N, C-alpha and C positions, 0 to 999 in steps of 0.2 A: 403263526408264532406269537402274534400279539395276544391271542387268547390264552396262551399257556405260560406267560412270563412269570406268573406268581404261583405256579403250582408248588405245593409244599409236600414233597414226598421224600422222607428220609430213608426209603428202603430200596432205592435203585441199586441193583446188585452189581453194577459196574463201579467198583470202588477204587479210585486212584490212590497211589501210595502217598503216605504222609511224609513231610519233612520233619522227622521226629525231633531232631536237634533244635529246630526253630520253634516247634510247638512246645517242647519242654521249657525252652527259655521264656516264651511268651506267657505261658500259664504260670511259670515260676515267679513271675513278677506280680501275680495276683495276691492281694492281701488276704490271707486265710489262716486257718488253724494249722497246727503241726500235722504233717502227713501221717495218715494212719493206713497201714496195709490191711486189706480185707479180702474176704471172699465175695466176689461180685458177680451177679448174673445180668446179662444183657439180652432181653427178649427182643430179637429183631436186629440183626447185624447187617444193615444195608449201608447207605452212604454215611450216615451219622454213627450208627451203632458199631460198625467196623472200625471207624476212626477212633471212637472212644475205647474200644477193646484194645486196639493197638497201643494207645497211650497208657491205659491202666496196666497192661501187661508189661510195658516198658518200665513203669514205676514200681513194679514188684508185686502187684496184686495177683491173686489167683482168680482168673477171669473165665467164666463159663459163658460162651456165646452161642446164640441159637440161629438157625436158619430153617426155612421151610423146604429147602431143596437138598437132596442127598448129593447132588453134583457140586455143591459149594463146600462140603465138609472138608475136603483136602485143603483148599485155599484158606478157609476160615481157621483151620487148625494151626496155620502158620502164625497167627496173631493172637490166639487165645490159649489158655491152659487146657480147656476142654471144649469141644464143639458138640452141639446137640441138635438133632433134627426134631423140630416140634412145631405144632400149630396151636393157635389160640383156643381151638375147640377141644384140645386134649387136656382135660382137667387132671387126670392121673399123671400125665407127663409134667404138667406145671407143678404139681405138688412135689414130685421128685426133684425137679429143677431147683426149687427153693430150699430144699433141705440143706442146712448148714450155711446158707448165704447170709451175709451181713447187709448187702445192698442189692436192690433190684432196679434196673432201668428198663422201662417199657417203651419201645420205639418201633411201633408197628403201623403199617398202612398197606393198602392194596399194592401188590408187587408191580414194579415198573411204572411206566407213564401212561398206560392205557386208561381210558375212561371206564371207571368201575361203576356199576349200577348200585341202586340203593341197598339191595339185598347183600351185595358183596361188602359194602361199607358196614352194614349191620353185623355181618358175620365177622369182619375183621376187628371192629372196634367194640361193639356191645358184648359179643360173645367172649372175646378176649378179656375185657374188663371184668365181667362177671366171674369168669374162671380164675383170673388172677386174684380177685378179692377173696374168693373161696379158698384158694391155695394159701394165701397169706394168713388166713385165720387158723390154718393148721401148721404154720411154720413161724413160731415166735422168735426165731433167731434173726429174722429180717428186721433191721432197725430203721432202714431208710428206703423208701420207694420214690423213684423219680419218673414221672410220666410225661412223655413228650406229646403235647397237644398243638393246637393251631390258633392263631389270632382270627381265623376265619369265623370262629364262633360269634364274634361281635357283629357280623353282618355289615351292611352298607351304612355308613354314618355321614355320607356326603362330605367327606373331608374333615369332619369334626374329630376332636380328641376323645380318646377313651382310656380308662384305666381299669384295674381289676374289679372295681366296684360298679362298673357300668352294667346296665341291664343287658342280658344276652338276647340277641335278636338275629339268629342265623338267616342268611339269605336263601338257603336251600336245604333240602332234606339231609344232604351229606354233612353239612356243618352242624345241623341239629343232632345228628347221630354222634359226631365227635364230642359235642357238649354233653350228651347223655352219658357217654363213656367216662368223661371227666367226673361226673357226679357219682357214678358207681365206684370209681377207683378212690375218690376222696373219702368215701364212707369206710374205707379200710383203716383210716387213721385212728390211732388210740394213744394212750399214754406212753407205750413202749415203742410205737411204730409211727414214724413221721411219713407223711405223704406229700410230696411236692409236685405240683403240676406246672410245667413250663409251657406257656403258650408262645409258640415260635412264629416269627415272621417268615417270609419267603426265604428259603435256604439257598445259599450260594457258597462257593469256595473252590478249592483246588479240584479240577475236573468238572466243575459246574460254574464256570466263570460267567460274569454278566455279559461279556462280549458274545458268548454263544447264545444267550437268551435274547439280547437286544440287537446284535449285529445284523440279523436278517432284515431289520427295519431300515437300515441305512439307505438313504437316497429315496425312500418311499414317501408318499403323501398319505397320512393317516387321518381318519375321521375324528372330528372333535377338537378339543383344546389341549388334550394331553394333560389335563389338570387333575387326574386321578392320583391319589397317594397310594404307593405300595411300600410296605414296611419290610425290611430285610434283616437277616442275621447271618453272619459268616459262620461256617462250620467250626472254625477254631473257637469262636465264642460260645457255641453250643457245648462243646467238650469242656471248656473252661467253666461254664455255668453249672453243668452237671456235677463236676468235681467240687465246685464251690458249695452246691446244695448238699452234697454228701458230707463234706467236712463241717459244714455249719448247721447241719440238721434242720434244713428248711422245711416248713410245713405250710400248706396252702397253695394258692395260685399266684404265679408271677409271670408277667409278660417278659419275653426275651426278644427284643428288637434292638437295632442300633440307634444312634442319635440322628441319622440323616433323614429327616422328614422332607423328602423331595417328591415332586410330582413325576409321573412317567416322562413328561416332556423334559424335565431337568435331568432325570437319570439317563435317558437316551442321549441327551446332549453330552453328558460327561463321558459316556462310553465312546461315542463317535469321535469326540475330540481326542480322547486318549489313544485311540487306535488309528487315527487319521482317516476315518470313514466319512463318506458324504453325509451331510446332516439330514435329519428327518423334518419334513414340513407337516403342518397340521391344517386341515380344512375345517374351519369352524362352521361352515354351512352344512356339514354332515354330522349326524349324531353318532357318537361312539357307542359301542355296546354297553349295556348296563352292567357294571361290575362293582365289587366292594371298593370303597374309597374311605379311608380312615387314617388318622394319625394315632398310633398306639404309644402310650406312655410306658417308659421303662423305669420310672422313678422309684417304684417300690423295691425292685431288685437292687438298684444302685444304693438305696437308702440303707440296706443291710450290709453294704460294703463291697458289692460286686463292681469290678471295673472291666469295661469292654477292652478287648484287644484291638478290635477294628471298630471304633466308634462311628466312623464315616465309611461310606461305600468304598470298598477296596477294588478299584477298577484297573 
């Protein structure tokens, strides 16, 4: 469990229901432009994409949501105006998807929590990014593209701060592939078409609570000091940031993490205290596995007016 606590997969297909009244209230408090109803396409309706579709549909948008599985069409159709089965390697299908759309959100990743190999990552990210960029060039109606990426592209910084100007130094091939896909999608930007890349921290929220990620460590003795930094973002804030990016026509790269720059030790302590679980102890005589440790700045996004719904870890 310790090795999987910061997996960033917005495509898990088990999607818990939203508290729409609460989400509507929270996002409604966000300072933003006047609401604009649009035709919006969401490529990849997993944990994040489905929640976004549900919210936009509730707001009155015409939402086209996609899935790679025919088995999910019925359930997806309950929260979108139109459900489409499509994969990122289907250029013709993507061109049809984008016809008449105002906004495109790309939220793709290998399905589920299984360990995907390099070729699967390349097929998921690189192939999709290339085909999306080509499809966009044939669909001038799309004014805003919002691409969900990952802070993993920064690699390991040994706890140091990074912002969007930092040199990219992925720790592994998979993060390098994610970065390459970013570059491809950013090239689609032009005077009439804004492209916003949101680099997400580890995703948590309803149905993916931190207690389920950290709770299995309760009472255990873990190797190392627990001094690794993990950056998180709540699903509510991802939905809010996507809507903010759409309404404010954001262009370029923005980090999307909360304000709680805490170490693993501090995060686990918060969760255990909140749920009355036995504390975790740390054995500094043993080395912890090498993993990304960095503190990601969210100042750029906040500087353009975005306000977090959950600035601190919501345990």
